[in-house]
VMD Tcl script that draws the C-alpha trace (Angstrom):
set ca {
  {-108.12 37.63 23.55}
  {-104.43 37.85 23.47}
  {-103.07 40.35 21.11}
  {-100.76 38.27 18.87}
  {-97.68 40.52 17.47}
  {-98.37 40.00 13.88}
  {-101.51 41.82 14.56}
  {-99.73 44.72 15.23}
  {-98.05 44.79 11.92}
  {-101.34 44.15 9.87}
  {-104.30 42.60 10.55}
  {-105.04 40.79 7.65}
  {-101.99 38.95 7.25}
  {-101.05 35.93 8.32}
  {-97.30 36.74 9.25}
  {-94.88 33.87 9.69}
  {-91.00 34.85 8.56}
  {-88.40 32.51 9.04}
  {-84.83 33.72 10.05}
  {-81.54 32.58 10.49}
  {-78.07 33.82 11.98}
  {-76.01 31.45 10.15}
  {-77.76 32.41 7.16}
  {-78.79 36.09 7.18}
  {-77.03 38.66 9.05}
  {-79.58 40.63 9.85}
  {-83.80 40.60 10.17}
  {-86.73 42.01 9.10}
  {-89.15 43.03 11.41}
  {-91.10 39.93 10.21}
  {-89.14 37.87 11.87}
  {-88.97 39.70 15.27}
  {-92.37 39.76 15.06}
  {-92.55 36.41 14.02}
  {-90.59 35.32 17.18}
  {-92.45 36.80 19.76}
  {-95.72 35.76 18.25}
  {-94.55 31.99 18.93}
  {-93.58 32.90 22.91}
  {-90.00 34.12 22.57}
  {-89.46 37.26 24.76}
  {-86.77 40.09 25.27}
  {-84.29 40.34 27.60}
  {-83.29 43.30 29.29}
  {-81.92 46.52 27.12}
  {-82.38 46.81 22.99}
  {-79.19 47.72 21.86}
  {-78.68 49.37 18.86}
  {-75.58 50.51 16.56}
  {-76.10 53.41 13.93}
  {-74.07 52.74 10.80}
  {-73.69 55.94 7.70}
  {-73.17 55.22 4.07}
  {-71.24 57.40 2.48}
  {-71.61 60.25 4.83}
  {-74.92 61.11 4.76}
  {-77.31 57.58 4.60}
  {-78.12 56.13 8.29}
  {-78.83 52.70 9.17}
  {-79.87 51.68 12.36}
  {-79.33 47.70 13.45}
  {-81.35 46.98 17.05}
  {-80.25 44.05 18.66}
  {-83.10 41.82 20.67}
  {-81.58 39.44 23.05}
  {-84.65 37.19 22.97}
  {-85.41 33.64 25.41}
  {-87.45 30.83 25.02}
  {-87.38 28.47 28.08}
  {-83.73 27.55 28.06}
  {-83.11 28.65 24.23}
  {-81.85 32.24 23.55}
  {-80.55 33.78 20.14}
  {-79.69 37.39 19.19}
  {-81.26 39.11 16.37}
  {-79.95 42.05 14.75}
  {-83.60 44.01 13.53}
  {-83.11 46.67 10.99}
  {-84.85 49.58 11.41}
  {-88.00 50.13 9.60}
  {-91.07 52.63 10.82}
  {-92.91 49.09 11.67}
  {-90.08 48.52 14.09}
  {-90.56 51.90 15.58}
  {-94.13 51.34 16.70}
  {-93.33 48.47 17.96}
  {-90.77 49.72 19.86}
  {-93.23 52.00 21.23}
  {-95.43 48.82 22.73}
  {-92.77 47.34 24.18}
  {-91.56 47.49 27.67}
  {-88.16 48.22 26.42}
  {-85.24 51.32 26.85}
  {-83.32 51.56 23.23}
  {-79.47 52.53 24.13}
  {-76.73 53.21 21.43}
  {-73.86 51.10 21.44}
  {-70.55 52.69 21.68}
  {-68.77 51.52 18.71}
  {-70.72 53.34 15.16}
  {-68.93 52.47 12.08}
  {-68.41 54.66 9.42}
}
mol new
graphics top color blue
foreach p $ca { graphics top sphere $p radius 0.5 }
foreach p [lrange $ca 0 end-1] q [lrange $ca 1 end] { graphics top cylinder $p $q radius 0.2 }
display resetview
């Protein structure tokens, strides 16, 4: 039996989350898991941007390049602990981008 990525998130929830890059600047990890369950695959390293708000609040945005057959999308995903656990399971490396916003 193949493990679904949504099982990783919570075994008792049928997780399906729509995300549209034209209307939502960032996706949650639930949208990323939905894409992965639907057969999309990560490509290359995962870049991330670090943003500081008010000098003390750090926000990380991970940029996933996903492909499925002849389609591709770049999905910016906001960091949270579930994403951290997922990144440990995926065969990818995370790389900070050069541009850091203050």
